[in-house]
ZATOR-155030 format. One record per atom (N, C-alpha, C): residue number from 1; atom name; x, y, z. Coordinates in nm, 2 decimals. Layout:
N
+-----+----+--------+--------+--------+
:   k :  a :      u :      v :      w :
+-----+----+--------+--------+--------+
: NUM : CA :      X :      Y :      Z :
...
+-----+----+--------+--------+--------+
// end
This chain:
163
+-----+----+--------+--------+--------+
:   k :  a :      u :      v :      w :
+-----+----+--------+--------+--------+
:   1 :  N :   0.08 :  -0.12 :   0.00 :
:   1 : CA :   0.00 :   0.00 :   0.00 :
:   1 :  C :   0.09 :   0.13 :   0.00 :
:   2 :  N :   0.19 :   0.12 :   0.08 :
:   2 : CA :   0.28 :   0.24 :   0.09 :
:   2 :  C :   0.35 :   0.26 :  -0.04 :
:   3 :  N :   0.40 :   0.15 :  -0.10 :
:   3 : CA :   0.47 :   0.16 :  -0.22 :
:   3 :  C :   0.38 :   0.22 :  -0.33 :
:   4 :  N :   0.26 :   0.18 :  -0.34 :
:   4 : CA :   0.16 :   0.23 :  -0.44 :
:   4 :  C :   0.14 :   0.38 :  -0.41 :
:   5 :  N :   0.13 :   0.42 :  -0.29 :
:   5 : CA :   0.11 :   0.56 :  -0.26 :
:   5 :  C :   0.23 :   0.64 :  -0.30 :
:   6 :  N :   0.35 :   0.59 :  -0.28 :
:   6 : CA :   0.48 :   0.66 :  -0.32 :
:   6 :  C :   0.48 :   0.68 :  -0.47 :
:   7 :  N :   0.45 :   0.57 :  -0.54 :
:   7 : CA :   0.45 :   0.57 :  -0.69 :
:   7 :  C :   0.35 :   0.67 :  -0.74 :
:   8 :  N :   0.23 :   0.68 :  -0.68 :
:   8 : CA :   0.13 :   0.77 :  -0.72 :
:   8 :  C :   0.17 :   0.91 :  -0.69 :
:   9 :  N :   0.23 :   0.94 :  -0.58 :
:   9 : CA :   0.28 :   1.07 :  -0.55 :
:   9 :  C :   0.39 :   1.12 :  -0.65 :
:  10 :  N :   0.48 :   1.03 :  -0.68 :
:  10 : CA :   0.59 :   1.06 :  -0.77 :
:  10 :  C :   0.53 :   1.09 :  -0.91 :
:  11 :  N :   0.44 :   1.01 :  -0.96 :
:  11 : CA :   0.38 :   1.03 :  -1.09 :
:  11 :  C :   0.30 :   1.16 :  -1.09 :
:  12 :  N :   0.23 :   1.19 :  -0.99 :
:  12 : CA :   0.16 :   1.32 :  -0.98 :
:  12 :  C :   0.26 :   1.44 :  -0.99 :
:  13 :  N :   0.36 :   1.42 :  -0.91 :
:  13 : CA :   0.46 :   1.53 :  -0.91 :
:  13 :  C :   0.53 :   1.55 :  -1.04 :
:  14 :  N :   0.56 :   1.43 :  -1.11 :
:  14 : CA :   0.62 :   1.44 :  -1.24 :
:  14 :  C :   0.52 :   1.50 :  -1.34 :
:  15 :  N :   0.39 :   1.47 :  -1.33 :
:  15 : CA :   0.29 :   1.53 :  -1.42 :
:  15 :  C :   0.28 :   1.68 :  -1.40 :
:  16 :  N :   0.28 :   1.72 :  -1.27 :
:  16 : CA :   0.28 :   1.87 :  -1.25 :
:  16 :  C :   0.40 :   1.94 :  -1.29 :
:  17 :  N :   0.52 :   1.88 :  -1.29 :
:  17 : CA :   0.64 :   1.94 :  -1.34 :
:  17 :  C :   0.66 :   1.93 :  -1.48 :
:  18 :  N :   0.57 :   1.85 :  -1.55 :
:  18 : CA :   0.59 :   1.83 :  -1.70 :
:  18 :  C :   0.69 :   1.73 :  -1.73 :
:  19 :  N :   0.72 :   1.64 :  -1.64 :
:  19 : CA :   0.83 :   1.54 :  -1.67 :
:  19 :  C :   0.76 :   1.40 :  -1.72 :
:  20 :  N :   0.64 :   1.39 :  -1.70 :
:  20 : CA :   0.57 :   1.26 :  -1.73 :
:  20 :  C :   0.56 :   1.25 :  -1.88 :
:  21 :  N :   0.57 :   1.13 :  -1.94 :
:  21 : CA :   0.55 :   1.11 :  -2.08 :
:  21 :  C :   0.41 :   1.16 :  -2.13 :
:  22 :  N :   0.41 :   1.23 :  -2.24 :
:  22 : CA :   0.28 :   1.28 :  -2.29 :
:  22 :  C :   0.21 :   1.17 :  -2.37 :
:  23 :  N :   0.07 :   1.18 :  -2.37 :
:  23 : CA :  -0.01 :   1.09 :  -2.45 :
:  23 :  C :   0.01 :   1.13 :  -2.60 :
:  24 :  N :   0.01 :   1.03 :  -2.69 :
:  24 : CA :   0.03 :   1.07 :  -2.83 :
:  24 :  C :  -0.09 :   1.15 :  -2.88 :
:  25 :  N :  -0.07 :   1.24 :  -2.96 :
:  25 : CA :  -0.18 :   1.32 :  -3.02 :
:  25 :  C :  -0.26 :   1.23 :  -3.12 :
:  26 :  N :  -0.39 :   1.25 :  -3.12 :
:  26 : CA :  -0.47 :   1.17 :  -3.22 :
:  26 :  C :  -0.43 :   1.21 :  -3.36 :
:  27 :  N :  -0.43 :   1.11 :  -3.45 :
:  27 : CA :  -0.39 :   1.14 :  -3.59 :
:  27 :  C :  -0.49 :   1.24 :  -3.65 :
:  28 :  N :  -0.44 :   1.33 :  -3.73 :
:  28 : CA :  -0.52 :   1.44 :  -3.79 :
:  28 :  C :  -0.58 :   1.37 :  -3.92 :
:  29 :  N :  -0.71 :   1.39 :  -3.93 :
:  29 : CA :  -0.77 :   1.34 :  -4.05 :
:  29 :  C :  -0.84 :   1.46 :  -4.13 :
:  30 :  N :  -0.83 :   1.45 :  -4.26 :
:  30 : CA :  -0.89 :   1.56 :  -4.34 :
:  30 :  C :  -1.00 :   1.49 :  -4.43 :
:  31 :  N :  -1.11 :   1.56 :  -4.45 :
:  31 : CA :  -1.21 :   1.51 :  -4.54 :
:  31 :  C :  -1.15 :   1.50 :  -4.68 :
:  32 :  N :  -1.20 :   1.41 :  -4.77 :
:  32 : CA :  -1.14 :   1.40 :  -4.91 :
:  32 :  C :  -1.14 :   1.53 :  -4.99 :
:  33 :  N :  -1.24 :   1.61 :  -4.97 :
:  33 : CA :  -1.26 :   1.73 :  -5.05 :
:  33 :  C :  -1.15 :   1.83 :  -5.01 :
:  34 :  N :  -1.10 :   1.83 :  -4.88 :
:  34 : CA :  -1.01 :   1.92 :  -4.83 :
:  34 :  C :  -0.87 :   1.89 :  -4.88 :
:  35 :  N :  -0.84 :   1.77 :  -4.93 :
:  35 : CA :  -0.71 :   1.73 :  -4.98 :
:  35 :  C :  -0.67 :   1.81 :  -5.10 :
:  36 :  N :  -0.76 :   1.85 :  -5.18 :
:  36 : CA :  -0.73 :   1.93 :  -5.30 :
:  36 :  C :  -0.70 :   2.07 :  -5.28 :
:  37 :  N :  -0.75 :   2.13 :  -5.17 :
:  37 : CA :  -0.73 :   2.27 :  -5.14 :
:  37 :  C :  -0.60 :   2.29 :  -5.05 :
:  38 :  N :  -0.54 :   2.40 :  -5.05 :
:  38 : CA :  -0.42 :   2.42 :  -4.97 :
:  38 :  C :  -0.46 :   2.42 :  -4.82 :
:  39 :  N :  -0.37 :   2.37 :  -4.73 :
:  39 : CA :  -0.40 :   2.36 :  -4.59 :
:  39 :  C :  -0.44 :   2.50 :  -4.53 :
:  40 :  N :  -0.38 :   2.61 :  -4.58 :
:  40 : CA :  -0.41 :   2.74 :  -4.52 :
:  40 :  C :  -0.55 :   2.78 :  -4.54 :
:  41 :  N :  -0.61 :   2.74 :  -4.65 :
:  41 : CA :  -0.75 :   2.77 :  -4.68 :
:  41 :  C :  -0.85 :   2.70 :  -4.60 :
:  42 :  N :  -0.81 :   2.57 :  -4.56 :
:  42 : CA :  -0.91 :   2.49 :  -4.48 :
:  42 :  C :  -0.89 :   2.50 :  -4.33 :
:  43 :  N :  -0.77 :   2.54 :  -4.29 :
:  43 : CA :  -0.75 :   2.54 :  -4.14 :
:  43 :  C :  -0.81 :   2.67 :  -4.09 :
:  44 :  N :  -0.89 :   2.65 :  -3.98 :
:  44 : CA :  -0.94 :   2.77 :  -3.91 :
:  44 :  C :  -0.83 :   2.86 :  -3.85 :
:  45 :  N :  -0.85 :   2.98 :  -3.84 :
:  45 : CA :  -0.75 :   3.08 :  -3.79 :
:  45 :  C :  -0.70 :   3.04 :  -3.65 :
:  46 :  N :  -0.79 :   3.01 :  -3.57 :
:  46 : CA :  -0.75 :   2.98 :  -3.43 :
:  46 :  C :  -0.83 :   2.87 :  -3.38 :
:  47 :  N :  -0.79 :   2.75 :  -3.42 :
:  47 : CA :  -0.86 :   2.63 :  -3.37 :
:  47 :  C :  -0.80 :   2.58 :  -3.24 :
:  48 :  N :  -0.88 :   2.55 :  -3.14 :
:  48 : CA :  -0.82 :   2.50 :  -3.01 :
:  48 :  C :  -0.76 :   2.36 :  -3.03 :
:  49 :  N :  -0.65 :   2.33 :  -2.96 :
:  49 : CA :  -0.59 :   2.20 :  -2.98 :
:  49 :  C :  -0.69 :   2.10 :  -2.92 :
:  50 :  N :  -0.67 :   1.97 :  -2.96 :
:  50 : CA :  -0.76 :   1.87 :  -2.91 :
:  50 :  C :  -0.74 :   1.85 :  -2.76 :
:  51 :  N :  -0.85 :   1.83 :  -2.69 :
:  51 : CA :  -0.84 :   1.83 :  -2.55 :
:  51 :  C :  -0.78 :   1.69 :  -2.51 :
:  52 :  N :  -0.69 :   1.70 :  -2.42 :
:  52 : CA :  -0.62 :   1.58 :  -2.36 :
:  52 :  C :  -0.70 :   1.53 :  -2.25 :
:  53 :  N :  -0.67 :   1.41 :  -2.20 :
:  53 : CA :  -0.74 :   1.36 :  -2.09 :
:  53 :  C :  -0.71 :   1.44 :  -1.97 :
:  54 :  N :  -0.81 :   1.47 :  -1.89 :
:  54 : CA :  -0.79 :   1.56 :  -1.77 :
:  54 :  C :  -0.69 :   1.50 :  -1.68 :
:  55 :  N :  -0.60 :   1.58 :  -1.62 :
:  55 : CA :  -0.50 :   1.53 :  -1.52 :
:  55 :  C :  -0.57 :   1.50 :  -1.39 :
:  56 :  N :  -0.52 :   1.40 :  -1.32 :
:  56 : CA :  -0.59 :   1.37 :  -1.19 :
:  56 :  C :  -0.57 :   1.49 :  -1.10 :
:  57 :  N :  -0.66 :   1.51 :  -1.01 :
:  57 : CA :  -0.65 :   1.62 :  -0.92 :
:  57 :  C :  -0.52 :   1.61 :  -0.83 :
:  58 :  N :  -0.46 :   1.72 :  -0.80 :
:  58 : CA :  -0.34 :   1.71 :  -0.72 :
:  58 :  C :  -0.36 :   1.66 :  -0.58 :
:  59 :  N :  -0.27 :   1.58 :  -0.54 :
:  59 : CA :  -0.28 :   1.51 :  -0.41 :
:  59 :  C :  -0.19 :   1.59 :  -0.31 :
:  60 :  N :  -0.25 :   1.64 :  -0.20 :
:  60 : CA :  -0.16 :   1.71 :  -0.11 :
:  60 :  C :  -0.06 :   1.61 :  -0.05 :
:  61 :  N :   0.07 :   1.66 :  -0.05 :
:  61 : CA :   0.18 :   1.57 :  -0.01 :
:  61 :  C :   0.24 :   1.64 :   0.11 :
:  62 :  N :   0.26 :   1.56 :   0.21 :
:  62 : CA :   0.33 :   1.61 :   0.33 :
:  62 :  C :   0.48 :   1.60 :   0.30 :
:  63 :  N :   0.56 :   1.69 :   0.36 :
:  63 : CA :   0.71 :   1.68 :   0.33 :
:  63 :  C :   0.76 :   1.55 :   0.38 :
:  64 :  N :   0.84 :   1.48 :   0.29 :
:  64 : CA :   0.89 :   1.35 :   0.33 :
:  64 :  C :   0.99 :   1.36 :   0.44 :
:  65 :  N :   0.99 :   1.26 :   0.52 :
:  65 : CA :   1.08 :   1.25 :   0.63 :
:  65 :  C :   1.21 :   1.18 :   0.59 :
:  66 :  N :   1.21 :   1.12 :   0.48 :
:  66 : CA :   1.33 :   1.05 :   0.43 :
:  66 :  C :   1.34 :   1.08 :   0.28 :
:  67 :  N :   1.46 :   1.06 :   0.22 :
:  67 : CA :   1.48 :   1.10 :   0.08 :
:  67 :  C :   1.39 :   1.02 :  -0.01 :
:  68 :  N :   1.35 :   1.07 :  -0.13 :
:  68 : CA :   1.27 :   0.99 :  -0.22 :
:  68 :  C :   1.33 :   0.86 :  -0.26 :
:  69 :  N :   1.25 :   0.77 :  -0.31 :
:  69 : CA :   1.31 :   0.64 :  -0.35 :
:  69 :  C :   1.40 :   0.66 :  -0.46 :
:  70 :  N :   1.50 :   0.57 :  -0.47 :
:  70 : CA :   1.60 :   0.57 :  -0.58 :
:  70 :  C :   1.54 :   0.55 :  -0.72 :
:  71 :  N :   1.42 :   0.49 :  -0.73 :
:  71 : CA :   1.36 :   0.46 :  -0.86 :
:  71 :  C :   1.32 :   0.59 :  -0.93 :
:  72 :  N :   1.29 :   0.69 :  -0.86 :
:  72 : CA :   1.24 :   0.82 :  -0.92 :
:  72 :  C :   1.34 :   0.93 :  -0.89 :
:  73 :  N :   1.44 :   0.96 :  -0.99 :
:  73 : CA :   1.53 :   1.06 :  -0.97 :
:  73 :  C :   1.46 :   1.20 :  -0.97 :
:  74 :  N :   1.52 :   1.29 :  -0.90 :
:  74 : CA :   1.46 :   1.43 :  -0.90 :
:  74 :  C :   1.49 :   1.50 :  -1.03 :
:  75 :  N :   1.40 :   1.58 :  -1.08 :
:  75 : CA :   1.43 :   1.65 :  -1.20 :
:  75 :  C :   1.54 :   1.75 :  -1.19 :
:  76 :  N :   1.61 :   1.78 :  -1.29 :
:  76 : CA :   1.72 :   1.87 :  -1.29 :
:  76 :  C :   1.67 :   2.01 :  -1.27 :
:  77 :  N :   1.74 :   2.09 :  -1.19 :
:  77 : CA :   1.70 :   2.23 :  -1.17 :
:  77 :  C :   1.70 :   2.31 :  -1.30 :
:  78 :  N :   1.61 :   2.40 :  -1.32 :
:  78 : CA :   1.60 :   2.48 :  -1.44 :
:  78 :  C :   1.70 :   2.60 :  -1.42 :
:  79 :  N :   1.79 :   2.61 :  -1.52 :
:  79 : CA :   1.88 :   2.72 :  -1.52 :
:  79 :  C :   1.82 :   2.85 :  -1.58 :
:  80 :  N :   1.85 :   2.96 :  -1.52 :
:  80 : CA :   1.80 :   3.09 :  -1.58 :
:  80 :  C :   1.87 :   3.11 :  -1.71 :
:  81 :  N :   1.81 :   3.18 :  -1.81 :
:  81 : CA :   1.88 :   3.21 :  -1.93 :
:  81 :  C :   2.00 :   3.30 :  -1.91 :
:  82 :  N :   2.10 :   3.29 :  -2.00 :
:  82 : CA :   2.22 :   3.37 :  -1.99 :
:  82 :  C :   2.19 :   3.51 :  -2.01 :
:  83 :  N :   2.26 :   3.60 :  -1.94 :
:  83 : CA :   2.24 :   3.74 :  -1.96 :
:  83 :  C :   2.26 :   3.79 :  -2.10 :
:  84 :  N :   2.19 :   3.89 :  -2.15 :
:  84 : CA :   2.20 :   3.94 :  -2.28 :
:  84 :  C :   2.33 :   4.01 :  -2.31 :
:  85 :  N :   2.38 :   4.08 :  -2.21 :
:  85 : CA :   2.51 :   4.15 :  -2.23 :
:  85 :  C :   2.63 :   4.06 :  -2.22 :
:  86 :  N :   2.73 :   4.07 :  -2.31 :
:  86 : CA :   2.84 :   3.99 :  -2.30 :
:  86 :  C :   2.93 :   4.02 :  -2.17 :
:  87 :  N :   2.99 :   3.92 :  -2.12 :
:  87 : CA :   3.08 :   3.95 :  -2.01 :
:  87 :  C :   3.20 :   4.02 :  -2.05 :
:  88 :  N :   3.26 :   4.11 :  -1.97 :
:  88 : CA :   3.38 :   4.18 :  -2.01 :
:  88 :  C :   3.50 :   4.08 :  -2.04 :
:  89 :  N :   3.58 :   4.12 :  -2.13 :
:  89 : CA :   3.69 :   4.03 :  -2.17 :
:  89 :  C :   3.79 :   4.03 :  -2.05 :
:  90 :  N :   3.84 :   3.90 :  -2.02 :
:  90 : CA :   3.93 :   3.89 :  -1.91 :
:  90 :  C :   4.06 :   3.96 :  -1.94 :
:  91 :  N :   4.13 :   4.01 :  -1.84 :
:  91 : CA :   4.26 :   4.07 :  -1.86 :
:  91 :  C :   4.36 :   3.97 :  -1.90 :
:  92 :  N :   4.46 :   4.01 :  -1.96 :
:  92 : CA :   4.57 :   3.91 :  -2.01 :
:  92 :  C :   4.63 :   3.85 :  -1.88 :
:  93 :  N :   4.64 :   3.72 :  -1.88 :
:  93 : CA :   4.69 :   3.65 :  -1.76 :
:  93 :  C :   4.84 :   3.69 :  -1.74 :
:  94 :  N :   4.87 :   3.70 :  -1.62 :
:  94 : CA :   5.01 :   3.74 :  -1.58 :
:  94 :  C :   5.09 :   3.61 :  -1.60 :
:  95 :  N :   5.21 :   3.62 :  -1.65 :
:  95 : CA :   5.30 :   3.51 :  -1.67 :
:  95 :  C :   5.33 :   3.44 :  -1.53 :
:  96 :  N :   5.34 :   3.31 :  -1.53 :
:  96 : CA :   5.36 :   3.24 :  -1.41 :
:  96 :  C :   5.50 :   3.26 :  -1.36 :
:  97 :  N :   5.53 :   3.27 :  -1.23 :
:  97 : CA :   5.66 :   3.29 :  -1.19 :
:  97 :  C :   5.75 :   3.17 :  -1.22 :
:  98 :  N :   5.87 :   3.20 :  -1.26 :
:  98 : CA :   5.96 :   3.09 :  -1.31 :
:  98 :  C :   6.03 :   3.03 :  -1.19 :
:  99 :  N :   6.07 :   3.12 :  -1.09 :
:  99 : CA :   6.14 :   3.07 :  -0.97 :
:  99 :  C :   6.26 :   3.00 :  -1.00 :
: 100 :  N :   6.36 :   3.06 :  -1.06 :
: 100 : CA :   6.49 :   3.00 :  -1.09 :
: 100 :  C :   6.59 :   3.10 :  -1.06 :
: 101 :  N :   6.71 :   3.06 :  -1.03 :
: 101 : CA :   6.82 :   3.16 :  -1.00 :
: 101 :  C :   6.92 :   3.16 :  -1.11 :
: 102 :  N :   6.96 :   3.28 :  -1.14 :
: 102 : CA :   7.07 :   3.30 :  -1.24 :
: 102 :  C :   7.17 :   3.40 :  -1.18 :
: 103 :  N :   7.28 :   3.41 :  -1.24 :
: 103 : CA :   7.40 :   3.49 :  -1.19 :
: 103 :  C :   7.45 :   3.58 :  -1.30 :
: 104 :  N :   7.50 :   3.70 :  -1.25 :
: 104 : CA :   7.56 :   3.79 :  -1.35 :
: 104 :  C :   7.69 :   3.74 :  -1.39 :
: 105 :  N :   7.71 :   3.72 :  -1.52 :
: 105 : CA :   7.83 :   3.66 :  -1.58 :
: 105 :  C :   7.93 :   3.77 :  -1.63 :
: 106 :  N :   7.89 :   3.89 :  -1.64 :
: 106 : CA :   7.98 :   4.00 :  -1.69 :
: 106 :  C :   8.03 :   4.08 :  -1.57 :
: 107 :  N :   8.13 :   4.16 :  -1.59 :
: 107 : CA :   8.19 :   4.24 :  -1.48 :
: 107 :  C :   8.08 :   4.33 :  -1.42 :
: 108 :  N :   8.00 :   4.40 :  -1.50 :
: 108 : CA :   7.90 :   4.49 :  -1.46 :
: 108 :  C :   7.77 :   4.47 :  -1.54 :
: 109 :  N :   7.66 :   4.47 :  -1.48 :
: 109 : CA :   7.53 :   4.46 :  -1.55 :
: 109 :  C :   7.43 :   4.57 :  -1.50 :
: 110 :  N :   7.36 :   4.63 :  -1.59 :
: 110 : CA :   7.26 :   4.73 :  -1.55 :
: 110 :  C :   7.13 :   4.67 :  -1.50 :
: 111 :  N :   7.09 :   4.71 :  -1.38 :
: 111 : CA :   6.97 :   4.67 :  -1.32 :
: 111 :  C :   6.87 :   4.78 :  -1.35 :
: 112 :  N :   6.77 :   4.75 :  -1.43 :
: 112 : CA :   6.68 :   4.86 :  -1.48 :
: 112 :  C :   6.54 :   4.86 :  -1.43 :
: 113 :  N :   6.47 :   4.97 :  -1.44 :
: 113 : CA :   6.33 :   4.98 :  -1.40 :
: 113 :  C :   6.24 :   4.91 :  -1.49 :
: 114 :  N :   6.27 :   4.91 :  -1.62 :
: 114 : CA :   6.19 :   4.84 :  -1.73 :
: 114 :  C :   6.27 :   4.75 :  -1.81 :
: 115 :  N :   6.21 :   4.66 :  -1.88 :
: 115 : CA :   6.29 :   4.57 :  -1.97 :
: 115 :  C :   6.32 :   4.63 :  -2.10 :
: 116 :  N :   6.40 :   4.73 :  -2.10 :
: 116 : CA :   6.44 :   4.80 :  -2.22 :
: 116 :  C :   6.57 :   4.88 :  -2.20 :
: 117 :  N :   6.65 :   4.90 :  -2.30 :
: 117 : CA :   6.77 :   4.98 :  -2.28 :
: 117 :  C :   6.74 :   5.12 :  -2.25 :
: 118 :  N :   6.62 :   5.16 :  -2.28 :
: 118 : CA :   6.58 :   5.30 :  -2.24 :
: 118 :  C :   6.52 :   5.31 :  -2.10 :
: 119 :  N :   6.51 :   5.20 :  -2.03 :
: 119 : CA :   6.46 :   5.20 :  -1.89 :
: 119 :  C :   6.57 :   5.26 :  -1.80 :
: 120 :  N :   6.52 :   5.33 :  -1.69 :
: 120 : CA :   6.60 :   5.39 :  -1.60 :
: 120 :  C :   6.69 :   5.29 :  -1.53 :
: 121 :  N :   6.82 :   5.32 :  -1.51 :
: 121 : CA :   6.91 :   5.23 :  -1.44 :
: 121 :  C :   6.90 :   5.25 :  -1.29 :
: 122 :  N :   6.86 :   5.15 :  -1.22 :
: 122 : CA :   6.84 :   5.16 :  -1.08 :
: 122 :  C :   6.97 :   5.14 :  -1.00 :
: 123 :  N :   7.05 :   5.05 :  -1.05 :
: 123 : CA :   7.19 :   5.03 :  -0.99 :
: 123 :  C :   7.27 :   4.94 :  -1.09 :
: 124 :  N :   7.39 :   4.93 :  -1.06 :
: 124 : CA :   7.48 :   4.84 :  -1.14 :
: 124 :  C :   7.52 :   4.72 :  -1.06 :
: 125 :  N :   7.50 :   4.60 :  -1.12 :
: 125 : CA :   7.53 :   4.48 :  -1.05 :
: 125 :  C :   7.67 :   4.43 :  -1.08 :
: 126 :  N :   7.73 :   4.36 :  -0.99 :
: 126 : CA :   7.87 :   4.31 :  -1.01 :
: 126 :  C :   7.86 :   4.16 :  -1.05 :
: 127 :  N :   7.97 :   4.11 :  -1.11 :
: 127 : CA :   7.98 :   3.97 :  -1.15 :
: 127 :  C :   7.95 :   3.88 :  -1.03 :
: 128 :  N :   7.87 :   3.78 :  -1.05 :
: 128 : CA :   7.84 :   3.68 :  -0.95 :
: 128 :  C :   7.72 :   3.71 :  -0.87 :
: 129 :  N :   7.65 :   3.83 :  -0.89 :
: 129 : CA :   7.53 :   3.86 :  -0.81 :
: 129 :  C :   7.42 :   3.76 :  -0.85 :
: 130 :  N :   7.36 :   3.71 :  -0.74 :
: 130 : CA :   7.25 :   3.61 :  -0.76 :
: 130 :  C :   7.12 :   3.68 :  -0.78 :
: 131 :  N :   7.05 :   3.64 :  -0.88 :
: 131 : CA :   6.92 :   3.70 :  -0.92 :
: 131 :  C :   6.81 :   3.59 :  -0.93 :
: 132 :  N :   6.70 :   3.61 :  -0.87 :
: 132 : CA :   6.58 :   3.52 :  -0.87 :
: 132 :  C :   6.50 :   3.57 :  -0.99 :
: 133 :  N :   6.48 :   3.48 :  -1.09 :
: 133 : CA :   6.40 :   3.52 :  -1.21 :
: 133 :  C :   6.25 :   3.51 :  -1.18 :
: 134 :  N :   6.18 :   3.62 :  -1.20 :
: 134 : CA :   6.04 :   3.63 :  -1.18 :
: 134 :  C :   5.96 :   3.61 :  -1.31 :
: 135 :  N :   6.01 :   3.66 :  -1.42 :
: 135 : CA :   5.94 :   3.67 :  -1.54 :
: 135 :  C :   6.04 :   3.68 :  -1.66 :
: 136 :  N :   6.01 :   3.63 :  -1.78 :
: 136 : CA :   6.09 :   3.64 :  -1.89 :
: 136 :  C :   6.01 :   3.70 :  -2.00 :
: 137 :  N :   6.06 :   3.81 :  -2.07 :
: 137 : CA :   6.00 :   3.88 :  -2.18 :
: 137 :  C :   6.10 :   3.91 :  -2.28 :
: 138 :  N :   6.09 :   3.85 :  -2.40 :
: 138 : CA :   6.19 :   3.86 :  -2.51 :
: 138 :  C :   6.32 :   3.83 :  -2.46 :
: 139 :  N :   6.41 :   3.93 :  -2.46 :
: 139 : CA :   6.55 :   3.90 :  -2.41 :
: 139 :  C :   6.58 :   3.96 :  -2.28 :
: 140 :  N :   6.47 :   3.99 :  -2.20 :
: 140 : CA :   6.48 :   4.05 :  -2.07 :
: 140 :  C :   6.43 :   3.96 :  -1.96 :
: 141 :  N :   6.49 :   3.97 :  -1.84 :
: 141 : CA :   6.45 :   3.90 :  -1.73 :
: 141 :  C :   6.40 :   4.00 :  -1.62 :
: 142 :  N :   6.28 :   3.97 :  -1.56 :
: 142 : CA :   6.24 :   4.05 :  -1.44 :
: 142 :  C :   6.29 :   3.97 :  -1.33 :
: 143 :  N :   6.38 :   4.03 :  -1.24 :
: 143 : CA :   6.45 :   3.96 :  -1.13 :
: 143 :  C :   6.43 :   4.02 :  -1.00 :
: 144 :  N :   6.45 :   3.95 :  -0.89 :
: 144 : CA :   6.45 :   4.00 :  -0.76 :
: 144 :  C :   6.59 :   3.97 :  -0.70 :
: 145 :  N :   6.65 :   4.08 :  -0.64 :
: 145 : CA :   6.78 :   4.07 :  -0.58 :
: 145 :  C :   6.77 :   4.01 :  -0.44 :
: 146 :  N :   6.88 :   3.97 :  -0.38 :
: 146 : CA :   6.88 :   3.92 :  -0.24 :
: 146 :  C :   6.82 :   4.01 :  -0.14 :
: 147 :  N :   6.83 :   4.15 :  -0.17 :
: 147 : CA :   6.78 :   4.25 :  -0.07 :
: 147 :  C :   6.63 :   4.27 :  -0.10 :
: 148 :  N :   6.56 :   4.20 :  -0.20 :
: 148 : CA :   6.42 :   4.22 :  -0.22 :
: 148 :  C :   6.39 :   4.32 :  -0.34 :
: 149 :  N :   6.49 :   4.39 :  -0.39 :
: 149 : CA :   6.46 :   4.49 :  -0.50 :
: 149 :  C :   6.43 :   4.41 :  -0.62 :
: 150 :  N :   6.33 :   4.46 :  -0.70 :
: 150 : CA :   6.29 :   4.40 :  -0.83 :
: 150 :  C :   6.32 :   4.49 :  -0.94 :
: 151 :  N :   6.36 :   4.43 :  -1.05 :
: 151 : CA :   6.39 :   4.51 :  -1.17 :
: 151 :  C :   6.42 :   4.42 :  -1.29 :
: 152 :  N :   6.48 :   4.48 :  -1.40 :
: 152 : CA :   6.50 :   4.40 :  -1.52 :
: 152 :  C :   6.65 :   4.40 :  -1.55 :
: 153 :  N :   6.70 :   4.29 :  -1.61 :
: 153 : CA :   6.83 :   4.28 :  -1.66 :
: 153 :  C :   6.82 :   4.21 :  -1.80 :
: 154 :  N :   6.92 :   4.24 :  -1.88 :
: 154 : CA :   6.93 :   4.17 :  -2.01 :
: 154 :  C :   6.96 :   4.02 :  -1.99 :
: 155 :  N :   6.90 :   3.93 :  -2.06 :
: 155 : CA :   6.92 :   3.79 :  -2.04 :
: 155 :  C :   7.07 :   3.75 :  -2.08 :
: 156 :  N :   7.12 :   3.83 :  -2.17 :
: 156 : CA :   7.26 :   3.80 :  -2.23 :
: 156 :  C :   7.37 :   3.82 :  -2.12 :
: 157 :  N :   7.34 :   3.89 :  -2.02 :
: 157 : CA :   7.44 :   3.92 :  -1.91 :
: 157 :  C :   7.43 :   3.82 :  -1.80 :
: 158 :  N :   7.35 :   3.72 :  -1.81 :
: 158 : CA :   7.33 :   3.62 :  -1.70 :
: 158 :  C :   7.37 :   3.48 :  -1.74 :
: 159 :  N :   7.39 :   3.40 :  -1.64 :
: 159 : CA :   7.42 :   3.26 :  -1.67 :
: 159 :  C :   7.35 :   3.17 :  -1.56 :
: 160 :  N :   7.32 :   3.05 :  -1.59 :
: 160 : CA :   7.26 :   2.96 :  -1.50 :
: 160 :  C :   7.36 :   2.91 :  -1.39 :
: 161 :  N :   7.49 :   2.91 :  -1.42 :
: 161 : CA :   7.59 :   2.87 :  -1.33 :
: 161 :  C :   7.66 :   2.99 :  -1.26 :
: 162 :  N :   7.69 :   2.97 :  -1.13 :
: 162 : CA :   7.76 :   3.08 :  -1.07 :
: 162 :  C :   7.91 :   3.09 :  -1.12 :
: 163 :  N :   7.96 :   3.21 :  -1.15 :
: 163 : CA :   8.09 :   3.22 :  -1.20 :
: 163 :  C :   8.20 :   3.19 :  -1.10 :
+-----+----+--------+--------+--------+
// end
């Protein structure tokens, strides 16, 4: 008895939510004389659709004290339509930190504010100075010194091995 009640409640719920299978529509028949005329001339402008079998009256359902049976999965939630306005374009992703150490291989290397020969020279680095590579762009390395200062050096003045 309880199983029958549960099945009935699930079927009524599915019918109310529009998940139950629909009854097939009755086949459309046309009188023989209408076959020779175009369908637009014979079809009424606003004919009501054929009446389907009336749905059973809704059964009041108390909130379940346990989850629904596994035989009847819950319908998927309805997602709202996407917004009409496009999302703003994401900013260019920042390059991932490389986290490797290089060393100055020339007697003196310019430590610059930007990765360009026109960038302001912040200080001059001596041979053997250890640099932590933060980013690589073209032939320039953005580096951090042991004292925490960050700037740019030309890749050509560095080496992977300590001199």
